[in-house]
VEXDREN-2710 file (C-alpha; in Angstrom, 1 decimal):
% VEXDREN-2710
k/r/px/py/pz
1/MET/25.4/-15.5/37.8
2/LEU/23.3/-14.3/34.8
3/GLY/26.5/-14.1/32.7
4/ALA/27.7/-17.5/33.6
5/THR/24.2/-18.9/33.0
6/PHE/24.3/-17.3/29.5
7/LEU/27.6/-18.7/28.7
8/LEU/26.6/-22.2/29.8
9/ALA/23.5/-21.9/27.6
10/LEU/25.6/-21.0/24.6
11/ARG/27.9/-24.0/25.3
12/GLU/25.0/-26.4/25.4
13/ILE/23.4/-25.0/22.2
14/ARG/26.8/-25.2/20.5
15/ARG/27.3/-28.8/21.6
16/HIS/24.1/-29.8/19.6
17/LEU/24.3/-27.1/16.9
18/MET/22.4/-28.9/14.2
19/ARG/19.7/-29.9/16.6
20/SER/19.4/-26.3/17.8
21/ILE/19.1/-25.0/14.2
22/LEU/16.4/-27.5/13.3
23/THR/14.6/-26.7/16.5
24/THR/14.5/-23.0/15.8
25/LEU/13.2/-23.5/12.2
26/GLY/9.6/-23.0/13.4
27/ILE/10.5/-19.7/15.1
28/ILE/12.5/-18.6/12.0
29/ILE/9.7/-19.4/9.6
30/GLY/7.0/-17.8/11.9
31/VAL/8.9/-14.5/12.5
32/ALA/9.9/-14.3/8.8
33/ALA/6.3/-15.0/7.7
34/VAL/4.7/-12.5/10.0
35/VAL/7.1/-9.7/9.3
36/THR/7.1/-10.3/5.6
37/MET/3.2/-10.3/5.4
38/VAL/2.9/-7.1/7.6
39/THR/5.6/-5.3/5.5
40/LEU/4.1/-6.2/2.2
41/GLY/0.6/-5.3/3.5
42/ASN/2.0/-1.9/4.5
43/GLY/3.5/-1.6/1.0
44/VAL/0.1/-2.4/-0.6
45/THR/-1.7/0.0/1.6
46/ALA/0.8/2.7/0.7
47/SER/0.5/1.9/-3.0
48/VAL/-3.3/2.0/-2.8
49/GLN/-3.3/5.4/-1.0
50/GLU/-0.9/6.8/-3.5
51/GLU/-3.2/5.8/-6.3
52/ILE/-6.2/7.4/-4.5
53/SER/-4.2/10.5/-3.8
54/SER/-3.6/10.9/-7.5
55/LEU/-7.3/11.7/-7.7
56/GLY/-6.9/14.4/-5.1
57/ALA/-7.0/14.2/-1.3
58/SER/-10.3/16.0/-0.8
59/ASN/-12.2/15.7/-4.0
60/PHE/-15.6/14.7/-5.3
61/ILE/-15.7/13.0/-8.6
62/VAL/-19.1/13.2/-10.2
63/PHE/-20.1/11.2/-13.3
64/PRO/-23.4/10.3/-15.0
65/VAL/-25.0/6.9/-14.9
66/ARG/-27.7/5.1/-16.7
67/THR/-31.1/5.0/-15.1
68/ASP/-34.6/3.8/-16.0
69/ARG/-35.0/7.0/-17.9
70/GLY/-32.9/5.7/-20.8
71/ALA/-29.6/7.0/-22.2
72/ILE/-27.0/8.6/-20.0
73/ARG/-27.4/12.3/-19.6
74/ARG/-24.0/13.9/-19.7
75/PHE/-23.0/17.1/-17.8
76/GLU/-22.4/20.4/-19.4
77/LEU/-20.0/23.1/-18.6
78/ASP/-22.8/25.1/-17.1
79/ASP/-23.3/22.4/-14.5
80/VAL/-19.7/22.7/-13.5
81/GLN/-19.8/26.5/-13.2
82/ALA/-23.0/26.3/-11.1
83/VAL/-21.4/23.9/-8.7
84/GLU/-18.3/26.1/-8.3
85/GLN/-20.4/29.3/-7.8
86/GLN/-23.4/28.1/-5.7
87/ILE/-22.0/25.6/-3.2
88/ALA/-20.1/27.0/-0.2
89/GLY/-16.7/25.2/0.4
90/VAL/-16.0/24.3/-3.2
91/GLU/-12.6/25.7/-4.1
92/VAL/-12.5/24.6/-7.8
93/ALA/-14.6/22.5/-10.1
94/ALA/-13.4/21.3/-13.5
95/GLY/-14.8/19.0/-16.3
96/ASN/-13.0/16.3/-18.3
97/VAL/-13.7/14.6/-21.6
98/GLY/-11.8/11.8/-23.3
99/SER/-11.3/10.2/-26.7
100/SER/-8.8/7.8/-28.3
101/ALA/-6.4/8.7/-31.0
102/THR/-3.1/7.7/-32.6
103/ALA/-0.2/9.9/-31.8
104/PHE/2.3/10.5/-34.7
105/TYR/5.8/12.1/-34.5
106/ASN/8.8/11.7/-36.9
107/GLY/7.6/8.4/-38.3
108/GLN/6.7/7.0/-34.9
109/ASP/3.1/6.1/-33.8
110/TRP/1.4/5.2/-30.6
111/ASP/-2.3/4.5/-29.7
112/THR/-3.2/6.6/-26.7
113/ARG/-6.0/8.4/-24.9
114/VAL/-6.7/12.1/-25.5
115/THR/-7.9/14.0/-22.4
116/GLY/-9.6/17.3/-22.6
117/ALA/-9.1/19.4/-19.4
118/ASN/-7.9/22.8/-18.1
119/ARG/-5.7/24.2/-15.5
120/ASP/-8.4/23.9/-12.8
121/PHE/-8.5/20.1/-13.5
122/LEU/-4.8/19.9/-13.0
123/ASN/-5.0/21.9/-9.8
124/ALA/-7.9/19.8/-8.4
125/GLN/-6.1/16.5/-9.1
126/THR/-2.7/18.0/-8.1
127/ILE/-1.2/17.0/-11.5
128/GLU/2.2/18.6/-12.0
129/VAL/3.8/19.6/-15.3
130/VAL/7.5/18.5/-14.8
131/GLU/8.8/19.9/-18.1
132/GLY/7.5/22.9/-20.0
133/ARG/4.3/24.7/-18.9
134/PRO/0.6/24.1/-18.4
135/PHE/-2.1/25.7/-20.6
136/THR/-2.6/29.4/-20.6
137/GLU/-6.1/31.0/-20.1
138/SER/-6.0/32.3/-23.7
139/GLU/-5.3/28.7/-25.0
140/GLU/-8.1/27.3/-23.0
141/THR/-10.5/30.0/-24.1
142/ALA/-9.7/29.8/-27.8
143/GLY/-9.4/25.9/-27.7
144/GLN/-5.9/26.1/-29.3
145/ASN/-4.1/22.9/-30.5
146/VAL/-1.5/22.6/-27.8
147/CYS/-0.9/19.5/-25.7
148/LEU/0.8/18.0/-22.6
149/LEU/2.4/14.6/-23.0
150/GLY/2.1/11.7/-20.5
151/PRO/5.5/10.0/-19.7
152/LYS/4.6/6.8/-21.7
153/VAL/3.6/8.7/-24.8
154/ARG/6.8/10.8/-24.7
155/GLU/8.9/7.6/-24.3
156/ALA/7.1/5.9/-27.1
157/ILE/7.4/8.4/-29.9
158/PHE/10.2/10.8/-28.8
159/LEU/13.9/10.2/-28.3
160/PRO/14.9/10.0/-24.6
161/ASP/17.6/12.7/-24.9
162/VAL/15.5/15.1/-26.8
163/SER/13.0/17.5/-25.2
164/PRO/9.6/17.3/-26.9
165/VAL/8.7/20.8/-25.8
166/GLY/8.0/23.0/-28.8
167/GLU/7.8/20.1/-31.2
168/GLU/4.8/19.6/-33.6
169/MET/3.1/16.3/-33.4
170/ARG/-0.3/14.9/-34.7
171/LEU/-3.1/13.2/-32.9
172/GLY/-5.1/11.4/-35.6
173/GLU/-5.8/14.2/-38.1
174/VAL/-5.4/17.0/-35.5
175/PRO/-1.9/18.7/-35.3
176/CYS/-0.8/20.0/-32.0
177/THR/2.3/21.8/-30.3
178/VAL/3.8/20.1/-27.3
179/ILE/4.1/22.7/-24.5
180/GLY/4.9/20.3/-21.6
181/VAL/5.3/16.9/-20.1
182/LEU/3.1/15.5/-17.2
183/GLU/4.5/13.9/-14.1
184/GLU/4.4/10.1/-13.8
185/ARG/1.2/9.1/-12.0
186/GLY/0.7/5.4/-12.7
187/GLN/-2.6/3.5/-12.7
188/GLY/-5.7/5.8/-12.4
189/GLY/-9.4/5.3/-11.9
190/GLY/-11.2/2.6/-13.9
191/GLY/-7.9/0.8/-14.5
192/ALA/-6.6/3.4/-17.0
193/ASP/-2.9/4.2/-17.3
194/ASP/-2.7/8.0/-16.4
195/ASP/0.7/8.0/-17.9
196/ASP/-0.5/6.9/-21.3
197/THR/-2.3/10.1/-22.3
198/VAL/-2.1/13.4/-24.2
199/MET/-3.9/16.2/-22.5
200/MET/-5.3/19.1/-24.6
201/PRO/-7.5/22.1/-23.6
202/LEU/-11.2/21.0/-23.0
203/LYS/-12.7/23.0/-25.8
204/THR/-10.1/21.6/-28.3
205/VAL/-11.1/18.0/-27.5
206/GLN/-14.8/18.7/-27.5
207/ARG/-14.7/20.5/-30.8
208/ARG/-12.1/18.4/-32.7
209/PHE/-12.6/14.9/-31.3
210/ARG/-16.1/14.7/-29.7
211/GLY/-18.1/17.1/-31.7
212/ASP/-20.3/18.2/-28.8
213/ASP/-20.0/20.2/-25.5
214/SER/-20.7/17.4/-23.1
215/LEU/-18.5/16.3/-20.3
216/ASP/-17.5/12.7/-19.3
217/TYR/-17.3/13.7/-15.6
218/PHE/-16.2/16.6/-13.5
219/VAL/-14.1/16.9/-10.4
220/LEU/-14.5/19.4/-7.6
221/ARG/-12.0/20.1/-4.7
222/TYR/-13.4/21.2/-1.4
223/ASP/-12.1/23.1/1.5
224/THR/-11.5/20.6/4.3
225/ALA/-12.7/23.2/6.9
226/TYR/-16.2/22.5/5.6
227/SER/-18.1/19.3/6.2
228/ALA/-17.8/16.9/3.3
229/THR/-21.2/15.5/4.1
230/VAL/-22.8/19.0/3.8
231/ILE/-21.1/19.8/0.6
232/GLN/-22.1/16.4/-0.9
233/ASP/-25.7/16.9/0.2
234/SER/-25.7/20.4/-1.4
235/LEU/-24.2/18.9/-4.6
236/VAL/-26.9/16.3/-4.8
237/ASP/-29.7/18.8/-4.3
238/LEU/-28.2/21.3/-6.9
239/LEU/-27.6/18.6/-9.5
240/ARG/-31.1/17.1/-9.1
241/GLU/-32.6/20.6/-9.4
242/ARG/-30.6/21.2/-12.6
243/ARG/-31.4/17.8/-14.1
244/LEU/-35.2/18.2/-13.2
245/LEU/-35.4/15.1/-11.2
246/GLN/-38.5/14.7/-9.1
247/GLY/-38.6/13.5/-5.5
248/ASP/-39.0/9.8/-6.1
249/GLU/-36.7/9.6/-9.1
250/PRO/-33.2/8.1/-8.5
251/ASN/-30.1/10.1/-9.1
252/ASP/-28.7/9.7/-12.6
253/PHE/-25.3/10.5/-11.4
254/ASN/-22.8/9.1/-8.8
255/ILE/-20.5/10.9/-6.5
256/ILE/-17.1/9.5/-5.3
257/ASP/-15.5/11.0/-2.2
258/THR/-11.8/10.2/-2.6
259/ALA/-11.2/10.8/1.1
260/GLN/-13.8/8.1/2.1
261/VAL/-12.4/5.8/-0.6
262/ASN/-8.9/6.2/0.8
263/ASP/-10.0/5.5/4.4
264/ALA/-12.1/2.5/3.3
265/LEU/-9.4/0.9/1.2
266/GLY/-6.8/1.5/4.0
267/ALA/-9.1/-0.1/6.5
268/VAL/-9.7/-3.2/4.2
269/THR/-6.0/-3.6/3.4
270/GLY/-5.1/-3.2/7.1
271/ALA/-7.6/-5.8/8.1
272/LEU/-6.3/-8.3/5.5
273/THR/-2.8/-7.7/6.5
274/ALA/-3.7/-8.4/10.1
275/MET/-5.6/-11.5/9.2
276/VAL/-2.6/-12.9/7.1
277/ALA/-0.3/-12.0/9.9
278/VAL/-2.4/-13.9/12.5
279/ILE/-2.5/-17.0/10.2
280/ALA/1.3/-16.8/9.7
281/SER/1.9/-16.5/13.5
282/ILE/0.5/-20.0/13.9
283/SER/3.9/-21.3/12.8
284/LEU/5.2/-19.4/15.8
285/LEU/3.1/-21.5/18.1
286/VAL/4.3/-24.7/16.3
287/GLY/7.9/-23.5/16.7
288/GLY/7.3/-22.9/20.4
289/ILE/6.0/-26.4/20.8
290/GLY/9.2/-27.6/19.1
291/ILE/11.2/-25.7/21.6
292/MET/9.4/-27.2/24.5
293/ASN/9.8/-30.7/23.0
294/ILE/13.6/-30.4/22.5
295/MET/14.0/-28.9/25.9
296/LEU/12.3/-31.9/27.5
297/VAL/14.6/-34.1/25.5
298/SER/17.5/-32.1/26.8
299/VAL/16.4/-32.5/30.4
300/THR/16.2/-36.3/30.0
301/GLU/19.6/-36.4/28.4
302/ARG/21.2/-34.2/31.1
303/THR/19.6/-35.8/34.1
304/ARG/22.9/-37.0/35.7
305/GLU/24.3/-33.5/35.1
306/ILE/21.4/-31.9/36.9
307/GLY/21.8/-34.4/39.8
308/ILE/25.5/-33.6/40.2
309/ARG/24.8/-29.8/40.2
310/LEU/22.0/-30.2/42.8
311/ALA/24.1/-32.6/44.9
312/ILE/27.0/-30.1/45.2
313/GLY/24.8/-27.3/46.2
314/ALA/23.2/-25.7/43.2
315/LEU/19.8/-24.2/44.0
316/ALA/16.6/-25.3/42.1
317/ARG/16.1/-21.8/40.8
318/GLU/19.7/-21.8/39.3
319/VAL/18.8/-25.0/37.4
320/ARG/15.5/-23.6/36.3
321/LEU/17.2/-20.4/35.1
322/GLN/19.8/-22.4/33.3
323/PHE/17.2/-24.2/31.1
324/LEU/15.0/-21.2/30.8
325/THR/18.0/-19.2/29.4
326/GLU/18.7/-21.8/26.9
327/ALA/15.1/-21.7/25.6
328/VAL/15.2/-18.0/25.4
329/VAL/18.5/-17.9/23.6
330/LEU/17.2/-20.4/21.0
331/CYS/14.0/-18.4/20.4
332/ALA/16.0/-15.1/20.2
333/PHE/18.4/-16.7/17.7
334/GLY/15.4/-17.8/15.6
335/GLY/13.9/-14.4/15.8
336/ILE/17.1/-12.6/14.5
337/VAL/17.4/-15.1/11.6
338/GLY/13.7/-14.7/10.8
339/LEU/14.0/-10.9/10.7
340/LEU/16.9/-11.1/8.3
341/LEU/15.0/-13.5/6.0
342/ALA/11.9/-11.2/6.2
343/PHE/13.9/-8.2/5.2
344/GLY/15.3/-10.0/2.1
345/ALA/12.0/-11.6/1.3
346/SER/10.1/-8.3/1.6
347/VAL/12.5/-6.4/-0.6
348/LEU/12.4/-9.1/-3.2
349/ILE/8.6/-9.6/-3.3
350/ALA/7.9/-5.9/-3.1
351/GLY/9.9/-5.4/-6.2
352/LEU/8.3/-8.3/-8.0
353/ILE/4.7/-7.1/-7.3
354/ASP/5.7/-3.4/-7.8
355/VAL/4.7/-2.0/-4.4
356/PRO/6.9/0.2/-2.2
357/PHE/9.0/-1.4/0.5
358/VAL/7.8/0.1/3.8
359/PHE/10.1/-0.8/6.7
360/ASP/8.3/-0.7/10.0
361/PRO/10.8/-0.8/12.9
362/MET/7.9/-1.4/15.5
363/VAL/6.7/-4.6/13.8
364/ASN/10.3/-5.9/13.7
365/VAL/10.9/-5.1/17.4
366/ILE/7.6/-6.6/18.5
367/SER/8.2/-9.7/16.5
368/PHE/11.6/-10.2/18.0
369/LEU/10.4/-9.6/21.5
370/PHE/7.4/-12.0/20.9
371/ALA/9.8/-14.7/19.6
372/SER/12.1/-14.3/22.6
373/GLY/9.0/-14.4/24.9
374/MET/8.1/-17.7/23.4
375/GLY/11.2/-19.1/25.0
376/ILE/9.9/-18.1/28.4
377/VAL/6.4/-19.5/27.7
378/PHE/7.4/-22.8/26.2
379/GLY/10.7/-23.2/28.1
380/TYR/9.2/-22.8/31.6
381/TYR/7.8/-26.3/32.0
382/PRO/10.9/-28.1/31.0
383/ALA/13.0/-25.8/33.2
384/ARG/10.7/-26.4/36.0
385/ARG/10.8/-30.1/35.6
386/ALA/14.5/-30.0/35.6
387/SER/14.7/-28.0/38.8
388/GLN/12.3/-30.4/40.7
389/LEU/14.4/-33.5/40.0
390/ASP/15.5/-35.4/43.1
391/PRO/19.3/-35.4/43.2
392/ILE/19.6/-39.0/44.3
393/ASP/17.3/-40.3/41.6
394/ALA/19.0/-38.1/39.0
395/LEU/22.4/-39.5/39.9
396/ARG/21.1/-43.1/39.5
397/HIS/19.8/-42.2/36.0
398/GLU/21.6/-44.0/33.1
END
């Protein structure tokens, strides 16, 4: 009986094909909107988490800030060494300085950022050298003129099919030997492009570009077996002691916990995605009302047919099942088309806004089942109305 009912439903839908397509537009748009918004939201979340992970999964980033005491008091290398040696759970701590310069090579020039760091900094932020090698201990200690290129700097001043490793270039008035190329990392903290940089040993940048031994900030990576809160409290106490801050004086430094930032941003983007999906799902309700409306029209148009079926022995539940099946088939068709549109729209928009396309099978399955369920919810009343028609009155209907 179910097979025959399904075939009858397909026949009735095909008889009024254009009307059926227009009826399902609300379902199509609703499913497409919901799935597209959730997919793009997942892509944005993945993109944000990837950016945060470029800072390190379990890192503290510590930087000085201005207070009522006046000028910013920058950190020194001694501060970093004290943190690494005196706080339990700290695996590695490394400072960073930056300056701007113009890179020159073979008649090409490019304005970029010069970053002073060491191997510990690369390890703390999980920065890979994809070509060549990182700094050696002797190069860091002596502050030699060697450098690691970011992908954009390499692309700007070197030929694509020529390895820059071993070549001599110049940063402003400072010559340097290229020993490696950094991995592509994208946008970094503070809106800076981490791919548009040239990295040199910390002492080299301090001496040749900055003229002092201060640090812009430092990064520490901690063992996740230790409590991040305890490590952060110990870090605050140690830095306050070293910077001679009294009990009522505010901290003249800030600490960013990348794990907390990652969790917070993930929660925010997830909440925004859910809110947008709820708003988009309103069109599903509108589509369901459209299904109910067209099914009521169909009951009116087919009153004599219903009367004949009831008069020759069809049961009320069979008539109810017939109209309910038609409503479910319409909604399921709208769900399938909506999923196809959502897939295409998600791929297109994700490419335009430069976020990864994250396909979520569960969201697609749930959206399809929900759309099909709308056929039961909004098709039940018209189906029940058809099944309760009086055969005699139905046969008299013109």
